[in-house]
PQR file of N, CA, C, O and H, with PARSE charges and radii, in Angstrom:
ATOM      1  N   MET A   1      97.274 241.902 133.372 -0.4000 1.5000
ATOM      2  CA  MET A   1      98.562 241.390 132.902 -0.0000 2.0000
ATOM      3  C   MET A   1      99.351 240.768 134.052  0.5500 1.7000
ATOM      4  O   MET A   1      99.979 239.722 133.893 -0.5500 1.4000
ATOM      5  N   ASP A   2      99.309 241.427 135.214 -0.4000 1.5000
ATOM      6  CA  ASP A   2     100.044 240.900 136.359 -0.0000 2.0000
ATOM      7  C   ASP A   2      99.521 239.537 136.782  0.5500 1.7000
ATOM      8  O   ASP A   2     100.304 238.645 137.110 -0.5500 1.4000
ATOM      9  H   ASP A   2      98.799 242.277 135.343  0.4000 1.0000
ATOM     10  N   SER A   3      98.192 239.366 136.777 -0.4000 1.5000
ATOM     11  CA  SER A   3      97.642 238.080 137.210 -0.0000 2.0000
ATOM     12  C   SER A   3      98.073 236.958 136.268  0.5500 1.7000
ATOM     13  O   SER A   3      98.341 235.841 136.710 -0.5500 1.4000
ATOM     14  H   SER A   3      97.556 240.090 136.511  0.4000 1.0000
ATOM     15  N   ASP A   4      98.140 237.257 134.963 -0.4000 1.5000
ATOM     16  CA  ASP A   4      98.600 236.247 134.007 -0.0000 2.0000
ATOM     17  C   ASP A   4     100.052 235.855 134.271  0.5500 1.7000
ATOM     18  O   ASP A   4     100.377 234.667 134.271 -0.5500 1.4000
ATOM     19  H   ASP A   4      97.922 238.165 134.603  0.4000 1.0000
ATOM     20  N   SER A   5     100.928 236.833 134.494 -0.4000 1.5000
ATOM     21  CA  SER A   5     102.340 236.511 134.719 -0.0000 2.0000
ATOM     22  C   SER A   5     102.514 235.777 136.048  0.5500 1.7000
ATOM     23  O   SER A   5     103.372 234.902 136.161 -0.5500 1.4000
ATOM     24  H   SER A   5     100.665 237.797 134.493  0.4000 1.0000
ATOM     25  N   ASP A   6     101.710 236.122 137.052 -0.4000 1.5000
ATOM     26  CA  ASP A   6     101.767 235.391 138.324 -0.0000 2.0000
ATOM     27  C   ASP A   6     101.349 233.938 138.118  0.5500 1.7000
ATOM     28  O   ASP A   6     101.969 233.021 138.656 -0.5500 1.4000
ATOM     29  H   ASP A   6     101.013 236.832 136.960  0.4000 1.0000
ATOM     30  N   ARG A   7     100.302 233.742 137.341 -0.4000 1.5000
ATOM     31  CA  ARG A   7      99.818 232.391 137.090 -0.0000 2.0000
ATOM     32  C   ARG A   7     100.874 231.586 136.339  0.5500 1.7000
ATOM     33  O   ARG A   7     101.107 230.418 136.652 -0.5500 1.4000
ATOM     34  H   ARG A   7      99.798 234.487 136.904  0.4000 1.0000
ATOM     35  N   ASP A   8     101.512 232.208 135.347 -0.4000 1.5000
ATOM     36  CA  ASP A   8     102.572 231.534 134.600 -0.0000 2.0000
ATOM     37  C   ASP A   8     103.720 231.146 135.519  0.5500 1.7000
ATOM     38  O   ASP A   8     104.246 230.038 135.420 -0.5500 1.4000
ATOM     39  H   ASP A   8     101.323 233.156 135.093  0.4000 1.0000
ATOM     40  N   ARG A   9     104.113 232.046 136.412 -0.4000 1.5000
ATOM     41  CA  ARG A   9     105.224 231.781 137.315 -0.0000 2.0000
ATOM     42  C   ARG A   9     104.886 230.590 138.230  0.5500 1.7000
ATOM     43  O   ARG A   9     105.744 229.748 138.495 -0.5500 1.4000
ATOM     44  H   ARG A   9     103.686 232.947 136.493  0.4000 1.0000
ATOM     45  N   GLN A  10     103.652 230.525 138.702 -0.4000 1.5000
ATOM     46  CA  GLN A  10     103.251 229.412 139.562 -0.0000 2.0000
ATOM     47  C   GLN A  10     103.307 228.093 138.801  0.5500 1.7000
ATOM     48  O   GLN A  10     103.762 227.083 139.338 -0.5500 1.4000
ATOM     49  H   GLN A  10     102.955 231.209 138.487  0.4000 1.0000
ATOM     50  N   GLN A  11     102.845 228.100 137.547 -0.4000 1.5000
ATOM     51  CA  GLN A  11     102.875 226.872 136.753 -0.0000 2.0000
ATOM     52  C   GLN A  11     104.309 226.407 136.529  0.5500 1.7000
ATOM     53  O   GLN A  11     104.587 225.209 136.567 -0.5500 1.4000
ATOM     54  H   GLN A  11     102.476 228.921 137.111  0.4000 1.0000
ATOM     55  N   GLN A  12     105.215 227.345 136.298 -0.4000 1.5000
ATOM     56  CA  GLN A  12     106.604 226.969 136.038 -0.0000 2.0000
ATOM     57  C   GLN A  12     107.258 226.430 137.304  0.5500 1.7000
ATOM     58  O   GLN A  12     108.147 225.582 137.223 -0.5500 1.4000
ATOM     59  H   GLN A  12     104.989 228.319 136.268  0.4000 1.0000
ATOM     60  N   GLU A  13     106.836 226.902 138.462 -0.4000 1.5000
ATOM     61  CA  GLU A  13     107.386 226.359 139.700 -0.0000 2.0000
ATOM     62  C   GLU A  13     106.963 224.905 139.878  0.5500 1.7000
ATOM     63  O   GLU A  13     107.709 224.102 140.438 -0.5500 1.4000
ATOM     64  H   GLU A  13     106.114 227.591 138.528  0.4000 1.0000
ATOM     65  N   HIS A  14     105.760 224.565 139.397 -0.4000 1.5000
ATOM     66  CA  HIS A  14     105.306 223.184 139.500 -0.0000 2.0000
ATOM     67  C   HIS A  14     106.052 222.283 138.529  0.5500 1.7000
ATOM     68  O   HIS A  14     106.311 221.120 138.840 -0.5500 1.4000
ATOM     69  H   HIS A  14     105.154 225.218 138.942  0.4000 1.0000
ATOM     70  N   SER A  15     106.401 222.800 137.362 -0.4000 1.5000
ATOM     71  CA  SER A  15     107.115 222.007 136.364 -0.0000 2.0000
ATOM     72  C   SER A  15     108.566 222.469 136.308  0.5500 1.7000
ATOM     73  O   SER A  15     108.880 223.466 135.658 -0.5500 1.4000
ATOM     74  H   SER A  15     106.191 223.744 137.110  0.4000 1.0000
ATOM     75  N   SER A  16     109.441 221.750 136.983 -0.4000 1.5000
ATOM     76  CA  SER A  16     110.839 222.182 137.095 -0.0000 2.0000
ATOM     77  C   SER A  16     111.573 222.070 135.762  0.5500 1.7000
ATOM     78  O   SER A  16     112.625 222.688 135.598 -0.5500 1.4000
ATOM     79  H   SER A  16     109.185 220.940 137.511  0.4000 1.0000
ATOM     80  N   GLU A  17     111.043 221.290 134.793 -0.4000 1.5000
ATOM     81  CA  GLU A  17     111.738 221.091 133.525 -0.0000 2.0000
ATOM     82  C   GLU A  17     111.567 222.279 132.578  0.5500 1.7000
ATOM     83  O   GLU A  17     112.377 222.476 131.672 -0.5500 1.4000
ATOM     84  H   GLU A  17     110.189 220.788 134.927  0.4000 1.0000
ATOM     85  N   GLN A  18     110.516 223.064 132.789 -0.4000 1.5000
ATOM     86  CA  GLN A  18     110.244 224.168 131.865 -0.0000 2.0000
ATOM     87  C   GLN A  18     111.066 225.402 132.252  0.5500 1.7000
ATOM     88  O   GLN A  18     111.009 225.829 133.405 -0.5500 1.4000
ATOM     89  H   GLN A  18     109.858 222.903 133.525  0.4000 1.0000
ATOM     90  N   PRO A  19     111.823 225.981 131.324 -0.5600 1.5000
ATOM     91  CA  PRO A  19     112.605 227.173 131.643  0.2800 2.0000
ATOM     92  C   PRO A  19     111.693 228.362 131.963  0.5500 1.7000
ATOM     93  O   PRO A  19     110.533 228.368 131.550 -0.5500 1.4000
ATOM     94  N   PRO A  20     112.194 229.366 132.688 -0.5600 1.5000
ATOM     95  CA  PRO A  20     111.348 230.488 133.106  0.2800 2.0000
ATOM     96  C   PRO A  20     110.659 231.199 131.946  0.5500 1.7000
ATOM     97  O   PRO A  20     109.508 231.614 132.087 -0.5500 1.4000
ATOM     98  N   HIS A  21     111.333 231.351 130.799 -0.4000 1.5000
ATOM     99  CA  HIS A  21     110.729 232.035 129.658 -0.0000 2.0000
ATOM    100  C   HIS A  21     110.683 231.082 128.472  0.5500 1.7000
ATOM    101  O   HIS A  21     111.431 231.247 127.508 -0.5500 1.4000
ATOM    102  H   HIS A  21     112.267 231.014 130.686  0.4000 1.0000
ATOM    103  N   ALA A  22     109.813 230.093 128.541 -0.4000 1.5000
ATOM    104  CA  ALA A  22     109.721 229.088 127.485 -0.0000 2.0000
ATOM    105  C   ALA A  22     109.077 229.711 126.252  0.5500 1.7000
ATOM    106  O   ALA A  22     108.073 230.417 126.348 -0.5500 1.4000
ATOM    107  H   ALA A  22     109.205 229.959 129.324  0.4000 1.0000
ATOM    108  N   THR A  23     109.664 229.439 125.106 -0.4000 1.5000
ATOM    109  CA  THR A  23     109.066 229.896 123.853 -0.0000 2.0000
ATOM    110  C   THR A  23     107.905 228.973 123.506  0.5500 1.7000
ATOM    111  O   THR A  23     107.821 227.865 124.036 -0.5500 1.4000
ATOM    112  H   THR A  23     110.479 228.865 125.028  0.4000 1.0000
ATOM    113  N   PRO A  24     107.012 229.410 122.626 -0.5600 1.5000
ATOM    114  CA  PRO A  24     105.907 228.519 122.212  0.2800 2.0000
ATOM    115  C   PRO A  24     106.401 227.174 121.703  0.5500 1.7000
ATOM    116  O   PRO A  24     105.788 226.141 121.972 -0.5500 1.4000
ATOM    117  N   ARG A  25     107.522 227.183 120.959 -0.4000 1.5000
ATOM    118  CA  ARG A  25     108.049 225.923 120.434 -0.0000 2.0000
ATOM    119  C   ARG A  25     108.498 225.003 121.579  0.5500 1.7000
ATOM    120  O   ARG A  25     108.248 223.798 121.545 -0.5500 1.4000
ATOM    121  H   ARG A  25     108.020 228.022 120.740  0.4000 1.0000
ATOM    122  N   GLU A  26     109.158 225.575 122.590 -0.4000 1.5000
ATOM    123  CA  GLU A  26     109.573 224.756 123.744 -0.0000 2.0000
ATOM    124  C   GLU A  26     108.350 224.210 124.469  0.5500 1.7000
ATOM    125  O   GLU A  26     108.341 223.070 124.931 -0.5500 1.4000
ATOM    126  H   GLU A  26     109.361 226.554 122.618  0.4000 1.0000
ATOM    127  N   HIS A  27     107.318 225.046 124.560 -0.4000 1.5000
ATOM    128  CA  HIS A  27     106.092 224.592 125.221 -0.0000 2.0000
ATOM    129  C   HIS A  27     105.474 223.421 124.457  0.5500 1.7000
ATOM    130  O   HIS A  27     105.003 222.458 125.063 -0.5500 1.4000
ATOM    131  H   HIS A  27     107.325 225.973 124.184  0.4000 1.0000
ATOM    132  N   VAL A  28     105.479 223.508 123.128 -0.4000 1.5000
ATOM    133  CA  VAL A  28     104.942 222.420 122.304 -0.0000 2.0000
ATOM    134  C   VAL A  28     105.751 221.147 122.537  0.5500 1.7000
ATOM    135  O   VAL A  28     105.186 220.060 122.655 -0.5500 1.4000
ATOM    136  H   VAL A  28     105.862 224.291 122.637  0.4000 1.0000
ATOM    137  N   ARG A  29     107.083 221.284 122.603 -0.4000 1.5000
ATOM    138  CA  ARG A  29     107.929 220.101 122.854 -0.0000 2.0000
ATOM    139  C   ARG A  29     107.630 219.494 124.224  0.5500 1.7000
ATOM    140  O   ARG A  29     107.591 218.272 124.372 -0.5500 1.4000
ATOM    141  H   ARG A  29     107.543 222.167 122.506  0.4000 1.0000
ATOM    142  N   GLU A  30     107.418 220.356 125.231 -0.4000 1.5000
ATOM    143  CA  GLU A  30     107.061 219.858 126.566 -0.0000 2.0000
ATOM    144  C   GLU A  30     105.753 219.083 126.507  0.5500 1.7000
ATOM    145  O   GLU A  30     105.629 217.997 127.073 -0.5500 1.4000
ATOM    146  H   GLU A  30     107.450 221.348 125.111  0.4000 1.0000
ATOM    147  N   MET A  31     104.781 219.661 125.812 -0.4000 1.5000
ATOM    148  CA  MET A  31     103.480 218.999 125.723 -0.0000 2.0000
ATOM    149  C   MET A  31     103.602 217.678 124.967  0.5500 1.7000
ATOM    150  O   MET A  31     102.974 216.690 125.346 -0.5500 1.4000
ATOM    151  H   MET A  31     104.882 220.544 125.353  0.4000 1.0000
ATOM    152  N   GLU A  32     104.405 217.653 123.902 -0.4000 1.5000
ATOM    153  CA  GLU A  32     104.604 216.431 123.131 -0.0000 2.0000
ATOM    154  C   GLU A  32     105.225 215.347 124.013  0.5500 1.7000
ATOM    155  O   GLU A  32     104.810 214.189 123.981 -0.5500 1.4000
ATOM    156  H   GLU A  32     104.915 218.456 123.594  0.4000 1.0000
ATOM    157  N   LYS A  33     106.227 215.743 124.800 -0.4000 1.5000
ATOM    158  CA  LYS A  33     106.878 214.791 125.704 -0.0000 2.0000
ATOM    159  C   LYS A  33     105.879 214.262 126.734  0.5500 1.7000
ATOM    160  O   LYS A  33     105.842 213.070 127.038 -0.5500 1.4000
ATOM    161  H   LYS A  33     106.565 216.684 124.826  0.4000 1.0000
ATOM    162  N   HIS A  34     105.078 215.180 127.258 -0.4000 1.5000
ATOM    163  CA  HIS A  34     104.078 214.787 128.249 -0.0000 2.0000
ATOM    164  C   HIS A  34     103.079 213.803 127.634  0.5500 1.7000
ATOM    165  O   HIS A  34     102.712 212.812 128.266 -0.5500 1.4000
ATOM    166  H   HIS A  34     105.108 216.149 127.011  0.4000 1.0000
ATOM    167  N   LEU A  35     102.645 214.076 126.411 -0.4000 1.5000
ATOM    168  CA  LEU A  35     101.689 213.186 125.757 -0.0000 2.0000
ATOM    169  C   LEU A  35     102.302 211.817 125.473  0.5500 1.7000
ATOM    170  O   LEU A  35     101.617 210.799 125.576 -0.5500 1.4000
ATOM    171  H   LEU A  35     102.943 214.881 125.898  0.4000 1.0000
ATOM    172  N   GLN A  36     103.589 211.783 125.118 -0.4000 1.5000
ATOM    173  CA  GLN A  36     104.260 210.497 124.893 -0.0000 2.0000
ATOM    174  C   GLN A  36     104.316 209.703 126.200  0.5500 1.7000
ATOM    175  O   GLN A  36     104.101 208.491 126.208 -0.5500 1.4000
ATOM    176  H   GLN A  36     104.146 212.609 125.035  0.4000 1.0000
ATOM    177  N   GLU A  37     104.609 210.405 127.314 -0.4000 1.5000
ATOM    178  CA  GLU A  37     104.631 209.723 128.611 -0.0000 2.0000
ATOM    179  C   GLU A  37     103.243 209.182 128.949  0.5500 1.7000
ATOM    180  O   GLU A  37     103.107 208.063 129.443 -0.5500 1.4000
ATOM    181  H   GLU A  37     104.784 211.390 127.307  0.4000 1.0000
ATOM    182  N   MET A  38     102.216 209.987 128.678 -0.4000 1.5000
ATOM    183  CA  MET A  38     100.853 209.530 128.943 -0.0000 2.0000
ATOM    184  C   MET A  38     100.507 208.325 128.066  0.5500 1.7000
ATOM    185  O   MET A  38      99.838 207.396 128.517 -0.5500 1.4000
ATOM    186  H   MET A  38     102.326 210.896 128.276  0.4000 1.0000
ATOM    187  N   GLY A  39     100.969 208.348 126.803 -0.4000 1.5000
ATOM    188  CA  GLY A  39     100.727 207.216 125.914 -0.0000 2.0000
ATOM    189  C   GLY A  39     101.356 205.944 126.454  0.5500 1.7000
ATOM    190  O   GLY A  39     100.746 204.876 126.404 -0.5500 1.4000
ATOM    191  H   GLY A  39     101.512 209.103 126.437  0.4000 1.0000
ATOM    192  N   GLY A  40     102.575 206.055 126.972 -0.4000 1.5000
ATOM    193  CA  GLY A  40     103.238 204.899 127.573 -0.0000 2.0000
ATOM    194  C   GLY A  40     102.469 204.389 128.781  0.5500 1.7000
ATOM    195  O   GLY A  40     102.304 203.183 128.963 -0.5500 1.4000
ATOM    196  H   GLY A  40     103.070 206.923 127.013  0.4000 1.0000
ATOM    197  N   TYR A  41     102.001 205.318 129.601 -0.4000 1.5000
ATOM    198  CA  TYR A  41     101.221 204.944 130.782 -0.0000 2.0000
ATOM    199  C   TYR A  41      99.952 204.207 130.359  0.5500 1.7000
ATOM    200  O   TYR A  41      99.602 203.182 130.945 -0.5500 1.4000
ATOM    201  H   TYR A  41     102.135 206.298 129.453  0.4000 1.0000
ATOM    202  N   LEU A  42      99.264 204.728 129.345 -0.4000 1.5000
ATOM    203  CA  LEU A  42      98.028 204.101 128.890 -0.0000 2.0000
ATOM    204  C   LEU A  42      98.292 202.715 128.320  0.5500 1.7000
ATOM    205  O   LEU A  42      97.489 201.804 128.524 -0.5500 1.4000
ATOM    206  H   LEU A  42      99.548 205.561 128.870  0.4000 1.0000
ATOM    207  N   ARG A  43      99.408 202.536 127.605 -0.4000 1.5000
ATOM    208  CA  ARG A  43      99.732 201.201 127.076 -0.0000 2.0000
ATOM    209  C   ARG A  43      99.966 200.215 128.220  0.5500 1.7000
ATOM    210  O   ARG A  43      99.531 199.066 128.151 -0.5500 1.4000
ATOM    211  H   ARG A  43     100.060 203.276 127.439  0.4000 1.0000
ATOM    212  N   ARG A  44     100.664 200.671 129.285 -0.4000 1.5000
ATOM    213  CA  ARG A  44     100.885 199.778 130.444 -0.0000 2.0000
ATOM    214  C   ARG A  44      99.558 199.421 131.109  0.5500 1.7000
ATOM    215  O   ARG A  44      99.339 198.270 131.486 -0.5500 1.4000
ATOM    216  H   ARG A  44     101.017 201.605 129.341  0.4000 1.0000
ATOM    217  N   MET A  45      98.673 200.407 131.251 -0.4000 1.5000
ATOM    218  CA  MET A  45      97.357 200.140 131.850 -0.0000 2.0000
ATOM    219  C   MET A  45      96.558 199.166 130.982  0.5500 1.7000
ATOM    220  O   MET A  45      95.888 198.274 131.503 -0.5500 1.4000
ATOM    221  H   MET A  45      98.850 201.342 130.944  0.4000 1.0000
ATOM    222  N   GLU A  46      96.631 199.338 129.660 -0.4000 1.5000
ATOM    223  CA  GLU A  46      95.920 198.454 128.745 -0.0000 2.0000
ATOM    224  C   GLU A  46      96.398 197.014 128.910  0.5500 1.7000
ATOM    225  O   GLU A  46      95.592 196.083 128.911 -0.5500 1.4000
ATOM    226  H   GLU A  46      97.175 200.062 129.238  0.4000 1.0000
ATOM    227  N   GLU A  47      97.717 196.832 129.050 -0.4000 1.5000
ATOM    228  CA  GLU A  47      98.272 195.490 129.222 -0.0000 2.0000
ATOM    229  C   GLU A  47      97.808 194.884 130.551  0.5500 1.7000
ATOM    230  O   GLU A  47      97.458 193.705 130.614 -0.5500 1.4000
ATOM    231  H   GLU A  47      98.372 197.588 129.050  0.4000 1.0000
ATOM    232  N   ARG A  48      97.807 195.694 131.602 -0.4000 1.5000
ATOM    233  CA  ARG A  48      97.340 195.188 132.899 -0.0000 2.0000
ATOM    234  C   ARG A  48      95.879 194.784 132.838  0.5500 1.7000
ATOM    235  O   ARG A  48      95.492 193.755 133.393 -0.5500 1.4000
ATOM    236  H   ARG A  48      98.091 196.652 131.551  0.4000 1.0000
ATOM    237  N   LEU A  49      95.057 195.597 132.161 -0.4000 1.5000
ATOM    238  CA  LEU A  49      93.638 195.261 132.034 -0.0000 2.0000
ATOM    239  C   LEU A  49      93.450 193.983 131.227  0.5500 1.7000
ATOM    240  O   LEU A  49      92.576 193.173 131.536 -0.5500 1.4000
ATOM    241  H   LEU A  49      95.371 196.433 131.710  0.4000 1.0000
ATOM    242  N   ARG A  50      94.271 193.801 130.191 -0.4000 1.5000
ATOM    243  CA  ARG A  50      94.173 192.583 129.376 -0.0000 2.0000
ATOM    244  C   ARG A  50      94.497 191.350 130.229  0.5500 1.7000
ATOM    245  O   ARG A  50      93.825 190.323 130.133 -0.5500 1.4000
ATOM    246  H   ARG A  50      94.981 194.459 129.941  0.4000 1.0000
ATOM    247  N   ARG A  51      95.547 191.470 131.072 -0.4000 1.5000
ATOM    248  CA  ARG A  51      95.901 190.336 131.947 -0.0000 2.0000
ATOM    249  C   ARG A  51      94.785 190.061 132.961  0.5500 1.7000
ATOM    250  O   ARG A  51      94.442 188.906 133.215 -0.5500 1.4000
ATOM    251  H   ARG A  51      96.093 192.304 131.150  0.4000 1.0000
ATOM    252  N   LEU A  52      94.227 191.116 133.532 -0.4000 1.5000
ATOM    253  CA  LEU A  52      93.129 190.929 134.483 -0.0000 2.0000
ATOM    254  C   LEU A  52      91.937 190.267 133.806  0.5500 1.7000
ATOM    255  O   LEU A  52      91.289 189.400 134.394 -0.5500 1.4000
ATOM    256  H   LEU A  52      94.506 192.054 133.326  0.4000 1.0000
ATOM    257  N   ASP A  53      91.645 190.673 132.572 -0.4000 1.5000
ATOM    258  CA  ASP A  53      90.529 190.091 131.827 -0.0000 2.0000
ATOM    259  C   ASP A  53      90.761 188.600 131.611  0.5500 1.7000
ATOM    260  O   ASP A  53      89.838 187.796 131.742 -0.5500 1.4000
ATOM    261  H   ASP A  53      92.170 191.377 132.095  0.4000 1.0000
ATOM    262  N   GLU A  54      92.007 188.232 131.278 -0.4000 1.5000
ATOM    263  CA  GLU A  54      92.326 186.812 131.093 -0.0000 2.0000
ATOM    264  C   GLU A  54      92.143 186.044 132.397  0.5500 1.7000
ATOM    265  O   GLU A  54      91.584 184.948 132.410 -0.5500 1.4000
ATOM    266  H   GLU A  54      92.756 188.885 131.172  0.4000 1.0000
ATOM    267  N   GLN A  55      92.627 186.638 133.507 -0.4000 1.5000
ATOM    268  CA  GLN A  55      92.490 185.970 134.806 -0.0000 2.0000
ATOM    269  C   GLN A  55      91.023 185.788 135.167  0.5500 1.7000
ATOM    270  O   GLN A  55      90.623 184.732 135.658 -0.5500 1.4000
ATOM    271  H   GLN A  55      93.082 187.529 133.496  0.4000 1.0000
ATOM    272  N   LEU A  56      90.221 186.826 134.921 -0.4000 1.5000
ATOM    273  CA  LEU A  56      88.793 186.705 135.210 -0.0000 2.0000
ATOM    274  C   LEU A  56      88.142 185.649 134.335  0.5500 1.7000
ATOM    275  O   LEU A  56      87.252 184.927 134.785 -0.5500 1.4000
ATOM    276  H   LEU A  56      90.545 187.683 134.523  0.4000 1.0000
ATOM    277  N   GLY A  57      88.580 185.555 133.086 -0.4000 1.5000
ATOM    278  CA  GLY A  57      88.054 184.524 132.195 -0.0000 2.0000
ATOM    279  C   GLY A  57      88.341 183.133 132.739  0.5500 1.7000
ATOM    280  O   GLY A  57      87.482 182.254 132.686 -0.5500 1.4000
ATOM    281  H   GLY A  57      89.303 186.142 132.720  0.4000 1.0000
ATOM    282  N   HIS A  58      89.571 182.926 133.272 -0.4000 1.5000
ATOM    283  CA  HIS A  58      89.914 181.625 133.859 -0.0000 2.0000
ATOM    284  C   HIS A  58      89.056 181.349 135.090  0.5500 1.7000
ATOM    285  O   HIS A  58      88.574 180.232 135.279 -0.5500 1.4000
ATOM    286  H   HIS A  58      90.269 183.641 133.315  0.4000 1.0000
ATOM    287  N   LEU A  59      88.868 182.376 135.932 -0.4000 1.5000
ATOM    288  CA  LEU A  59      88.055 182.190 137.131 -0.0000 2.0000
ATOM    289  C   LEU A  59      86.610 181.868 136.771  0.5500 1.7000
ATOM    290  O   LEU A  59      85.988 181.016 137.405 -0.5500 1.4000
ATOM    291  H   LEU A  59      89.259 183.283 135.778  0.4000 1.0000
ATOM    292  N   GLU A  60      86.067 182.546 135.752 -0.4000 1.5000
ATOM    293  CA  GLU A  60      84.699 182.271 135.327 -0.0000 2.0000
ATOM    294  C   GLU A  60      84.583 180.845 134.805  0.5500 1.7000
ATOM    295  O   GLU A  60      83.588 180.167 135.062 -0.5500 1.4000
ATOM    296  H   GLU A  60      86.572 183.238 135.236  0.4000 1.0000
ATOM    297  N   ALA A  61      85.596 180.389 134.074 -0.4000 1.5000
ATOM    298  CA  ALA A  61      85.580 179.027 133.544 -0.0000 2.0000
ATOM    299  C   ALA A  61      85.599 178.016 134.700  0.5500 1.7000
ATOM    300  O   ALA A  61      84.903 177.002 134.653 -0.5500 1.4000
ATOM    301  H   ALA A  61      86.404 180.940 133.865  0.4000 1.0000
ATOM    302  N   GLU A  62      86.405 178.302 135.745 -0.4000 1.5000
ATOM    303  CA  GLU A  62      86.431 177.418 136.913 -0.0000 2.0000
ATOM    304  C   GLU A  62      85.083 177.394 137.606  0.5500 1.7000
ATOM    305  O   GLU A  62      84.610 176.334 138.018 -0.5500 1.4000
ATOM    306  H   GLU A  62      86.970 179.126 135.783  0.4000 1.0000
ATOM    307  N   ASP A  63      84.455 178.572 137.738 -0.4000 1.5000
ATOM    308  CA  ASP A  63      83.126 178.629 138.345 -0.0000 2.0000
ATOM    309  C   ASP A  63      82.134 177.805 137.540  0.5500 1.7000
ATOM    310  O   ASP A  63      81.330 177.063 138.105 -0.5500 1.4000
ATOM    311  H   ASP A  63      84.839 179.433 137.403  0.4000 1.0000
ATOM    312  N   ASP A  64      82.192 177.939 136.214 -0.4000 1.5000
ATOM    313  CA  ASP A  64      81.274 177.181 135.362 -0.0000 2.0000
ATOM    314  C   ASP A  64      81.464 175.686 135.562  0.5500 1.7000
ATOM    315  O   ASP A  64      80.490 174.937 135.646 -0.5500 1.4000
ATOM    316  H   ASP A  64      82.845 178.542 135.756  0.4000 1.0000
ATOM    317  N   ARG A  65      82.732 175.247 135.640 -0.4000 1.5000
ATOM    318  CA  ARG A  65      82.993 173.814 135.845 -0.0000 2.0000
ATOM    319  C   ARG A  65      82.480 173.368 137.218  0.5500 1.7000
ATOM    320  O   ARG A  65      81.944 172.268 137.354 -0.5500 1.4000
ATOM    321  H   ARG A  65      83.523 175.855 135.573  0.4000 1.0000
ATOM    322  N   ALA A  66      82.645 174.223 138.234 -0.4000 1.5000
ATOM    323  CA  ALA A  66      82.163 173.878 139.570 -0.0000 2.0000
ATOM    324  C   ALA A  66      80.646 173.771 139.582  0.5500 1.7000
ATOM    325  O   ALA A  66      80.089 172.885 140.230 -0.5500 1.4000
ATOM    326  H   ALA A  66      83.080 175.117 138.124  0.4000 1.0000
ATOM    327  N   VAL A  67      79.980 174.665 138.872 -0.4000 1.5000
ATOM    328  CA  VAL A  67      78.519 174.610 138.789 -0.0000 2.0000
ATOM    329  C   VAL A  67      78.101 173.321 138.097  0.5500 1.7000
ATOM    330  O   VAL A  67      77.151 172.658 138.514 -0.5500 1.4000
ATOM    331  H   VAL A  67      80.433 175.385 138.345  0.4000 1.0000
ATOM    332  N   ASP A  68      78.826 172.973 137.026 -0.4000 1.5000
ATOM    333  CA  ASP A  68      78.498 171.737 136.313 -0.0000 2.0000
ATOM    334  C   ASP A  68      78.623 170.530 137.239  0.5500 1.7000
ATOM    335  O   ASP A  68      77.890 169.552 137.084 -0.5500 1.4000
ATOM    336  H   ASP A  68      79.597 173.511 136.687  0.4000 1.0000
ATOM    337  N   ARG A  69      79.547 170.592 138.200 -0.4000 1.5000
ATOM    338  CA  ARG A  69      79.737 169.488 139.140 -0.0000 2.0000
ATOM    339  C   ARG A  69      78.816 169.613 140.358  0.5500 1.7000
ATOM    340  O   ARG A  69      78.830 168.764 141.250 -0.5500 1.4000
ATOM    341  H   ARG A  69      80.141 171.386 138.325  0.4000 1.0000
ATOM    342  N   GLY A  70      78.019 170.683 140.379 -0.4000 1.5000
ATOM    343  CA  GLY A  70      77.073 170.852 141.475 -0.0000 2.0000
ATOM    344  C   GLY A  70      77.669 171.479 142.711  0.5500 1.7000
ATOM    345  O   GLY A  70      77.064 171.408 143.780 -0.5500 1.4000
ATOM    346  H   GLY A  70      78.008 171.373 139.654  0.4000 1.0000
ATOM    347  N   ARG A  71      78.871 172.110 142.603 -0.4000 1.5000
ATOM    348  CA  ARG A  71      79.485 172.674 143.785 -0.0000 2.0000
ATOM    349  C   ARG A  71      79.616 174.198 143.707  0.5500 1.7000
ATOM    350  O   ARG A  71      80.169 174.818 144.615 -0.5500 1.4000
ATOM    351  H   ARG A  71      79.363 172.168 141.734  0.4000 1.0000
ATOM    352  N   GLY A  72      79.116 174.797 142.639 -0.4000 1.5000
ATOM    353  CA  GLY A  72      79.285 176.244 142.468 -0.0000 2.0000
ATOM    354  C   GLY A  72      78.103 177.015 143.021  0.5500 1.7000
ATOM    355  O   GLY A  72      77.343 176.529 143.858 -0.5500 1.4000
ATOM    356  H   GLY A  72      78.667 174.293 141.901  0.4000 1.0000
ATOM    357  N   TRP A  73      77.977 178.234 142.522 -0.4000 1.5000
ATOM    358  CA  TRP A  73      76.873 179.088 142.944 -0.0000 2.0000
ATOM    359  C   TRP A  73      75.556 178.470 142.512  0.5500 1.7000
ATOM    360  O   TRP A  73      75.477 177.885 141.431 -0.5500 1.4000
ATOM    361  H   TRP A  73      78.595 178.629 141.842  0.4000 1.0000
ATOM    362  N   PRO A  74      74.527 178.587 143.330 -0.5600 1.5000
ATOM    363  CA  PRO A  74      73.207 178.087 142.889  0.2800 2.0000
ATOM    364  C   PRO A  74      72.705 178.930 141.716  0.5500 1.7000
ATOM    365  O   PRO A  74      72.937 180.137 141.655 -0.5500 1.4000
ATOM    366  N   THR A  75      72.018 178.271 140.796 -0.4000 1.5000
ATOM    367  CA  THR A  75      71.574 178.991 139.610 -0.0000 2.0000
ATOM    368  C   THR A  75      70.319 179.810 139.880  0.5500 1.7000
ATOM    369  O   THR A  75      69.983 180.698 139.098 -0.5500 1.4000
ATOM    370  H   THR A  75      71.830 177.290 140.846  0.4000 1.0000
ATOM    371  N   GLY A  76      69.616 179.521 140.987 -0.4000 1.5000
ATOM    372  CA  GLY A  76      68.409 180.267 141.314 -0.0000 2.0000
ATOM    373  C   GLY A  76      67.196 179.748 140.563  0.5500 1.7000
ATOM    374  O   GLY A  76      66.115 180.326 140.664 -0.5500 1.4000
ATOM    375  H   GLY A  76      69.889 178.799 141.623  0.4000 1.0000
ATOM    376  N   GLY A  77      67.359 178.659 139.807 -0.4000 1.5000
ATOM    377  CA  GLY A  77      66.265 178.115 139.025 -0.0000 2.0000
ATOM    378  C   GLY A  77      65.579 177.049 139.783  0.5500 1.7000
ATOM    379  O   GLY A  77      64.618 176.460 139.287 -0.5500 1.4000
ATOM    380  H   GLY A  77      68.238 178.189 139.726  0.4000 1.0000
TER
END
C-alpha cells in the first residue's frame, strides 16, 4: 500500500494541475483534457506533413522537368 501511495505522490508532483487527492471523475477530466491537447497536436502535425508532401511534390515535378531537358539525375538506362 505504501509503494502505491508513494508512486501516486510522485505522479502528482509531475503534474502540477492535478490536486493531491483527485477523485476518479477529476482524473477522467484530466485525461480528457490531455487527449484533446494531443488531438490538437496531431492535427498540427498532420497539416505540417501535408505541406511538406506538397513541397516534395513540387520538387519532384521540377526534377522531372529537368530530366526531360537532360539536366536532371541520370536515369541509369
